[in-house]
N, C-alpha and C positions, 0 to 999 in steps of 0.2 A: 050552815051554808057559808061557804068561804067566799071571800071577796078579794079580787085581784086589784092590787094598787099599782098603778103605772109609775115607775120611778121617774122623778124629774130629771131633766138633763143636768149633768154635772157642770157646775160653774167653773169657769176658767180660774186656775190657781192665781192667787194674787198675794202681794206682800202687804204689810201693815199700812203702807202709804197709799194703798188703793190702786197700785199699778199692776197691770196684768202681766204675768210672766209669759214670755214668748214660748210657743210650742216648739217641739223638737225640730220641725222643718224650718221654722224661722231662726232658731238658734244656729242650725247648720248653715243656712243661707247668710247669716250675719258674720260668719267667719271669713276673714280676708282671703284665705287661700282656696275657697271652694270653687270660684270661677276658674282659677288656674288649674285646679285638679281635674275638673270636668274637661277643660280644653286639652290637657295633657293626655288624658285617657283617649279622647277622640282622635287626636293626632297620632298617638301610638298605634291605635287600631288601624287607622288609615294607612300608615306606612307599612305596617305588617301586611296589608292587603295588596299594596301596589308595588312594593319593593322587596323581592325575594331575598336580596342581600342583607336586608334589615333584620332578618329572622334568626340570625345566629347569636350566640352568647358573646362571641368576639365583637360583633357589631354593637351589641348593647353596651359593653364596657368601653368601647371606643366613644360611644355617645356620652357615657358618664364622664370620660376624661375630657372631652370637648366642653361639657357642661361645667366641669370643675374649674377650668381655666378662666371662665367668666364668673362662675358662681362664687368663688372665694371673695373676690373684690365686691361682687354684688351684695354679699352679706353686709359689708360695711356701708355701702351706698344705701342699702335699704334701711338700715338703722338711722343713718343720717337723714334720709327723707322722712322717716317717721318723726324725727326730731325737727322737721320743718326746714331743712336746708338741702343744698345741692353741692356737688363737687365735680366740676367739669375737668379738673386736672387728674382725676382718678385713673384715666387710661394712660396718659403719658408718664405718670409717676412710676408705672411698672417698668418702662424702659429706663427711666432715670435710675431706679434702684440697681438694675443689673449693670448699667454703664458705670456708675460710681464704683461699684465693686471691681469690675473688670479693669477699668482704666487705671485706677489708683494702684492696684496690685501689679499690673503689667508694667507700668511706668517706673514704679519704685522698687519692684522686685521683692515685695513682702508677701507674707502668707495670706491666702485668700480669706481666712477667718477674720483677720484685721479689717480687710476691705468690706466684708459682709457686715461687721458691726458698725463700721463707719457709715456704710450705706443706710443701715437701720436708723442711726441717729439723724442722718441727713433727712430721711423721709419723714420721721416723726417731727422734725423741726418744720418741714414744709406744712405738715398737717396742723401743727400748732399755730404757725403764722396765718394760715388760711382762717382758722377759727378765731384767732385773736383779732385780725383785721375786720372780720365780719361783725364781731360783737362790739368792738370799740369804735368803729366808724359808722355802723348802721347801714353800710352799703350792702345791697343784696349779695348773697353768697354766689349767685349766678355770675355776677360781674367780677367779684374778687377772684374766684377760681378760674374764670375765663382768662383773666390776666396771668394767673399762675400757669395755666396751660400753655400760653404763648411763650412765657419766659422759659419754662422747662423744655418745650419743643425746640426753641432756638438754641438753648444751651446744650441740649443733647447732641444736636447736629454740629454746632460750632466747636465744642470742646472735643468731641470724638474726632473730627477732622483735624483739629490742631495737634492732637496727641498721636494719631495713627496715620494721618494723611489719607484716611478713608472714611466711609460713613458707617462702619461697623466696628465693633470691638474686636481685639485680637483673640485668637484661640487661647483659652486659659487652661486647657486640659493638662498642661505640664507644670503648672504652678502648684506649690505646696498647699495642701488643704483642699484640693479639688475633689478627691475621692470621698473624704469624710463629709463635706458639704453636699456632695451629690447624693449620698445616702439619705440625708435629711430631706432635701428639697426635690430630688428627681429620681427617687428609687421606684422600682416596680417589682412585682412578684407574680408568680404563675399560680393559677387555679386550673389544674388540668392543662389544656392547651391555650387558655385565655390569659392574656396579660392584664394585670390590674396595676394602674399607676398610683403611686403614693398620694398624688394630689387629690385623688378621689376620696381617700380616707381623711386627709386633712380638711377637705371641703365639708364632709359630713361632721367632723369634729367642730369646725367653726360654726356651722349651722346649729348644732346642738347647744353650744355655749351661748350663742346669740339668742336662741329660743328660750333658754333657761333664764338669761338676764332679763329679757323682756317680760316674761310671765311670772317669774318667781322672786325677783329682787326689787329693792327700793330704787336702784338705778334704772330699771326698766320702767317703773312708774314715772320717774323724772323724764325719761326720753319721750314717753307719750305726752306728758304734761307740757314740756317745752315746745313740742310740735303742734299740739292742739290749741293751747291757750297760754303763751309765754308770759303775758302780763299777770294773769291769775296765778300761774305757777310761781312767779317771782314773789307775789304778794303773800303766798303761804310758805315761803322759805325754801323753795326749790333752787338749788344753785344753777341757774340757767347758763351763765357764762362758762362755768366749769364743765357742765354737761355737754354743751355744744362743742367746745374745744376738744373734749375727749372723743366725741364722735368723729370730728375731722381727723384726729390722730389715728383713730381706728381704721378709717379708710386708707390712710397712708401706710399703716402697718401691713394691712392685707395686700395693698399694692406692692409693697416691698417683698412680701412673701411670694407672690406670683412672679415678680421680677427675678427673684432667686431661682425659682423653679425653671423659668425660661432659660436663664443663663446656664444653669448647671445641667439642663437636659441637652442643649444644643451647642455648648462650649463657647458660643459667640452670640452677639446680639446686634441687630440692625438699629441704628440710632433713631430711625423714624417709626419703629414699631409702637403699637399701642394707641396711636392717634385714631380717634373714632370709637374706641372701645368704651369710652365713658358713656356713650349713648346706649350701648348694649347693656351696661350695668343698670342704667336707669330703666330701660325697657324691661329687663328681668324683674326689677322691683315692682314696676307698675303692673305688669302682667300678673305678678304674684299677689296683687291686691293692695299694694301700698298707694295711698292717696298722694297726689302731688301737693296737696295743701297741708300735709303733715298730720300727725296724731293718730294715724290708723294704718295698720299693716302688721305683719309678723315675719319671722325669719323662715318659717316653713314655706310660706307663699313665695318668698324671694327665691328659695331653692327650687321650687317647682317651675318658676319663671325661667331660671337658668337652664333647667332640664329641657324645657320646651325649646329654648334656643339651640341647645346642643342636638336635640332630636331632629329639629327641622333642618338645621344647617347640613347635617350629614344625611338625613333622610332624602333630601332633594338629590344629593349626589348618588346615593344608593339606588334611587328610582331612575337614574339616568337622565334627569331633567337639566335644563340650563340653570346653573347656580345663581345667575343674575336675578332670578325670580325670588331669591331669598330675601332681598331687601324689601321687595313689595310685600312679602308675607309679614315681615316685621312691622311695617307700617299698618297693615290691616289689624294685626294682633294688638298693636298699641292703641288704636282707636277703639276696638272692641273692649279692651281691658278697661279703658277709662270709663266707658259707658256702664260696664258691668260693675265696676268699683263704686260708681256713684249710686247705682241701684242698691247694692249691698249695704252701703253706708246708710242709706235712707231706712232700710229694713232694720239695721242695728240700732237706730235711734228712736224707733217707734216703740214706746213702752206704755203709754197712757191709754186708758180706756177711751174708745171713740164715742 
């Protein structure tokens, strides 16, 4: 006579320390980018339904281009926020980069390559000074970079008007070096009838590099450490000062890159451009799962946040709606993202048996 034995329920897997490993659903929810990914899918489906013009490949790659112009700098801003700091000069430094290149070469009649390199050095110096002042004075980065923002904004307008008697840079398309630099920073190619801008490719490359650094390198561990617990990180030998200064310089480098793209795509640059974009970079990072308190986030999430920005800004236009509603949408998305991020952070920190 056989006897059936009822199998006992499987115990939750645990590690030697007695902590329960989270299930697959919890592991997925604990990823910073999950909330942004769900939001992106919902928004994408919504605009497919309400905006017929949104349904073409040409529109999709236009959205990607719009996303890349914000997403490139947002990558650096996201890394900096994971490291526990802010940079409110990130938007205006884009214009500064292009203006330094254009005004220097136009006024002195030198090759644009020289001006581009000078602009890069200048932007990196701004990033270094931001980081150095934050670390050496103890003044919050919000205030230091707010001061930098006003200095650069005033200098952009004042110097441009002094050199050109206008508030925009001159047309640089006839200066030596324009064609070769344009191929690097503002090129495009065709896939069938669709135009793909090089900035989209650069954006994906920068995202991939940032994701690799955060997840696979010691530098990535340092970034999380200085953002989550800088005192503890310092106590175990993490170079906190060097890491944070490097993050500020990364933001400046990516701002320089977008400044070069803008200049070499349009041949000229308005001195007041970029003001306000610093908030778009921060919103992209927060919507992508980066906590304002530092120590949590990833590059993929920031990229998704930038994609949501590009998709919404153009989707509203394709749907034929008043574009003024876009700012209202950004505000709602920011508030929802903060709430979702806090919830995800709580899930990611629950590891012990109740």
